[in-house]
N, C-alpha and C positions, 0 to 999 in steps of 0.2 A: 848673490845683488840684482843681479835683474828680474830675477822670479820675484825678489821681494818687492821690486818698485812696482812691477805690474801687479803683483796681488792686493797691496795698499793700496793701488790705483782703483783698481776696479771696486775694492770695499769703499770706497770714499764714495766712488760713482754712484755705486749700488745704495749707500745711505743720502744720495740726495743732492752730491754735488755736482758743477758741470765738470767736466774733463781737465780745464785748467787748474782749477782750483785744487781739486782730486790728486792730479800731478805733483803739484807742487805742494800739499799737505804729505803726499807718500813720500816725497823727497825729503822733506825736513825729518821724516822719523827714522833716513839712511843712518845717520851718529851713532844712534843707538844700537842698530842693528851691527853696524861695525865693532862699535865697544862690546857689545855683547858677546861676538865671535873671537875678539882678540883674548878678552878675558877668558873665555870658555877653553880656548887652547892652551893658554898660560897653565890655567888650574890644572888641565888634563895632564898637560906634560910634566909638572912636577909632582901631582898625585897618584899616577898610575903605575911605578913601580913599588912606592912603599904599600901600598893598597894591596895590590899583586902579589908581595911578601909576603902579608899580614893575613892575606886571604888563603894563601898557599899553606901556611903553618895552621891554619884553622881546620881546616879539611884533609 
């Protein structure tokens, strides 16, 4: 989360925003990052074993 915030802040500053505005803009994108992480963890936990079983029967 911290690295994502830093990366997004640096990107916004690079694109021409001042530091305060860039930090705020980056902070507003953090909820989307959290949602993506949670959904990915849920999907992987549900899909891993069925896909592993299916792939072991194929190969």
